N, C-alpha and C positions, 0 to 999 in steps of 0.2 A: 617676577609678577609685575604687571603694569600698575600704574596708579592713576587716579582720576585727574581730570583737568583742575578741579578745585584743590586737590592735594598738591598738584604741581605748583599752583600759584602761591599757596601757603609756604611750601618748601622754598620757592624762589625768594619769597619775602624774608624768610629766616636767614638764608645764605647771604643775600644782599645786605641785610642789616648787620650780620656778624662780620662780614668783610669790612664794613665801614667802621664798626664800633668795637669789635672784639668783646662784646657783652651779650649775655643771653637775652632773648626777646620773649615777651609775654604775649598772650592772646590779645590783651587790651592794646598793646603797642602795635600789633599787627593790624588790628582793626583801625586804629587811629591813623597810622602812617601809610598803610599799604592797601587794605581791603575793607573800606568803610561799609560796603554793601552787605558784608557778612556779620552775623552776630558773634559776640565773644564766646557764647556757648558752642556754636558750630565750629569756630576756630579751635576752641579747646579740645573738642572731640577729635578733630582732624589731627591736631598735634599729637594727641595720645596714640592715634592710629599710626602716624608716621614714626613715632618712637618705637612701637611694636614691630614695625617693618625694618627697623635698623637704620633709619635715615636721620633720626634726632636722638639727642640725649639730654637729660635734665641734671645739671651738675649738683643741685640741691633741691630738696623737696619744694621749697618756696620760690625757687628760681625759675626763669623762663627756660627755653630750649636753645641748644646750639647744634649745628650740623655735624654729622659724622663724615668720615672719608667717603662713604657710599653716597651721601648727599651731594658732596662736591663732584663726584664722578657723574651723577645724573645731571647736575647743574651744567657742567661743561659740555655734556653730550646733547642736551635738549633745551635747557632753560636759560642759558647765558645770553644776555642781550648784546647786540653789536654796539661798539663804541667807536666814535671817530676821535682821532687825536686833536688836541687843541692847537691853535695857531702857534702858541709857545713851544709845544712839543714838536711840531713840524719844523720849526726853525732850529730846534736843537739837533734834529737829525741832519738837516742841511748843513749845519755848522761843521759836523764831523765828516760828511761825505762830499761836500762841494769842492774840497781841496783835492789836489792830484794825489792819488794813491796808486802806487805801482807794485808793491810787494804784497804777497799773500798774507804774511803775518801782520802787516799794517791794517789790512781789511778786518782781520779778526780782532785786533786790539781796539780799533775804532768801534766795531760792532759791540763788543763787551762793554766799553765805556758808555756808549749812548744808551744801551739797554738799561744799565744800572742807574744812570742819571735820571731817566724818565720814569722808571718803575719804582725807584728808591728801594730796590731789592738787590741782592747779590747776583751778579751775572756771570756766565761762563761761556766760553767759546772753544770749540774743538775743531782742529783742522782735519779734513778728510784725508785718508790714506792716499797719497799722491804717487805711489810707486808706478801706477799705470799711466801717469801723465806723459805725453809725448814731447821729447825735446825738439824744438824748432830752430833755435839759433843760439849761438854762443859768441859774444862780442868781447874783444880785448881792447880797452880804451886807455891809452897812455895818459897818466896824470902828471907825473914828474919824470925827471931823468932816470929814476930808479924804481918807480912804482907804476902799476896799471890797475884798472878795475876789470874784473871778470864778471860779466853779466850773462845769466842764463835765462833764456826765454823758453817757456814750455806752453803746452796747450792750455794751461791754467793761468798763463801770464808770466811775469817775472817772479822767480823764486826769491833770490837775494843776490846782492853783489858782494864780492870779496876782493881784498887787495892782494896783488901779486907782486913779489919782488922781481925786478928785471936785472938781467946782466948788463954789462957795459956795452955801449954802442948799439943799443936797441932803439930803433926809430919807429915812427907811426906805421910805415909800410910793413915792418915786421909784425906789429900787433895785428894789423888787418889780415895779413897773410896767415898768421897763426890762428886767428879767430875763424877765418874761412875754412882752414884745414880741419880744425876740430869740429866745426859745424858739419863738414862733410862726413866726418867719422860718426858723430853722435846723432845727427838729424834723423828724424823719423824712427828713432828707437825710444822705448820707454825707459824711465829711470831705473826700474828693476833690471832691465836688460843690461844697462850700462854698468850697474853696480856688481854684476857677476864677472869674475875673471875669465874672459873668453877672448876670442880673436879680435874683438873690437879694440881691446887694450893692447894685445900683443903685436898687432900690426902697426901701431903708432910709432913714428920715428922718435928716437931717444931725445932729440933736442926739444921736444914738446912735453917732456915728462913733468916739469914744474907746473905747467899750465894744467895738465890733466889732474895732477894731485889736488890743485885748488878747486877744480870743477868737481871732483869726486868728494872733496871735503864738504862743499856746499850741498851736494845731492844727498850725502850720507846724513847730514844734519837734518834733512827734511824727510828721511825715510820714516816709515811708520813707527818703528821702535823708538826713535829719538823724539818723535813728535809728542809722545806721551808726556814728556816733561815740559812741553810748550803749551799746555792748556792754559788759557788766559782767564784769570779770575779778577773781577773788579768789585769793589764795595763789600768785601768780606765783613767788615765791621758793622755794616747795616743790618746784619742778622740780629745784633744785640739791640736794635731799635724796635724789634717786633715783640709785642707783649708775650707771645708764646715762649720766648727764650729768656724771659726775666729770671726763670729758674736757672741757677748756676750749672746744674748737671746737664740740663738740656742745651744750654748755650755752649758748654764745653764739648759736648758730643758733636754739635753742628760744626764748631770751629775745627775740631779734629778731622771731621770728614772733609772739610774744605782744604785743610792742610795736606791730606793724603789725596792729591788731585787725581792720581792714576786710578783710584777706585771709582771715580765718576765716569770713566770712559764707557763701561758697559751700559750705563744709563743714558749717556749722551748719544752714543752711537745708535742711529736709527736704522734698523734692518727691515722695516716694514714698507719702505718706499713711500713714506708719508711725509708731506711737507711740514706738518705740525704734530708734535708729540706732547701729550699732557699725561704725566704720571703722578698719581696721588697716593700718599700713604704707602701701603704694602707693595704697590707697583714698583717702588724704588728699593726694595730690600735686596741689596747686593751682598750684604753680609749681616750676620747676627748682631743685634744691638744697634743697628743704624737708626739714627733719630728720625722721628716721623716728620716728613716734609713733602712738598710738592715740587716737581721739576717740570718746567714748560720749556720746550726747545723747538726751534725751527731749523730746517735745512736751508742753506743759502747757496745761491749759484751766481756765477758771473757769465753772462752770455750762454746760459743753459748748462754750464759745467759746474757740478756740485763742488764747493770748496770746503764745506764743513757745517757744523751746527753751532747754534748759540741760543741762549735763553736765560732763564732766571731760576734760582733756587731760593725757596722761602717757605713760610708756613703754609699749610693747606688752606688757610684763610687768606689767600692772596686775592687781589683784584684781577680775576681771570680775564674779564672783558678788556681791561686796559692793557694787560700783558700781551694778549693775543693781537690787539690792534698795533702795539709797538712793534712786535716781531714781524707782523705782516707788512707794515709800512717800510721797515728797514730792509726787508727782503726785496721789495720792489726797487728800493733805492740802490742796493748793492748790485742787483741784476743789470742795472743800467750803466755800471762803471765800465770804463774802457778795459779791454783785455790786457793791455800792457802799456808801458810807457811809449809815448809817441803816437798814441791812438789819435784819430782825427777828431776835430772839434764837433763833428756830427754827433758822437756819442754823448758829449757834454750837453749839447743842445737838446738831444732826445731826453736826457735825464731831467733837465730843467723843465721840459714840457710836462713830464709826469708829475714833478713836484708842484709846478704851478697849477695843474689840474686839481691836485689834492688841496691846495690852498683855496682854490675857488669853491670846492665842495664845503670847505669849513666855514666859509663866510656866511 
């Protein structure tokens, strides 16, 4: 059932006030601080009506009202104001992403850290299943007389480098020849194809076995099953700073949820092809007894290729306009990152242009 424009304004005032203060708000306070044109009697009647509709509750008879999960859902769908990041917040994002980032897990770690720092909430980032990523190039770079780096470049960019122990009398030409050979075997195949024991492996010469094992070790560590343990959490202790979790049992339940990171995957994984996901209260019930909370996540891409999701976990009384603005701005920043190491400076210049435009809007 729809609600009137006046009820929407009063409900927005209640939600905005509770996000900022975590205290019930009365009809007199709504009139004084939000809607001076309405009488307290009118506001009081509308508050009672919104309570009957399930959008508000009154903790005590003499107290004001606080929003329910249904109120927050309506708020984020229709009433939430747009908010620009401050100059300080924009600079924080730049500080994390203006440095050269080459590996996928570096992007996710930086994303989680900057989201937590700006929102002052616990953040989480989850890597997309990359088994379908296409292998483009494998480089062997000699470091010392006995070691070399194996670098794997895919359609998502560089996965990770690993150290390889070399035999005696191995020179730079050997490393280049080996890299070219393995690239010829693996190039234009997906990670899932390479991980299956088939002719791709059987046809490889025996002398390249050590290199192949290193390559497979890197790829296996990034397969979907292994990535479950690589969910990045930042600022877990910030949960305890929220008034909602002053209660020991509620705080304990939230910390246990954050500790069992694999349980967050079904909530973080977005199967609706949506760039932004806002799940409030019972929307997040992945198991019985899960603490009431809100989870806001965004899908992030580099040059149009989805690399995963990141966002915040916190009380349903979170500052949704600020969180959404942070996630949106970071998404634009990440999408301008170079695909992999050695990208041209044009990508950096293009990213700086976008960031400068946002600065100009903020002035």
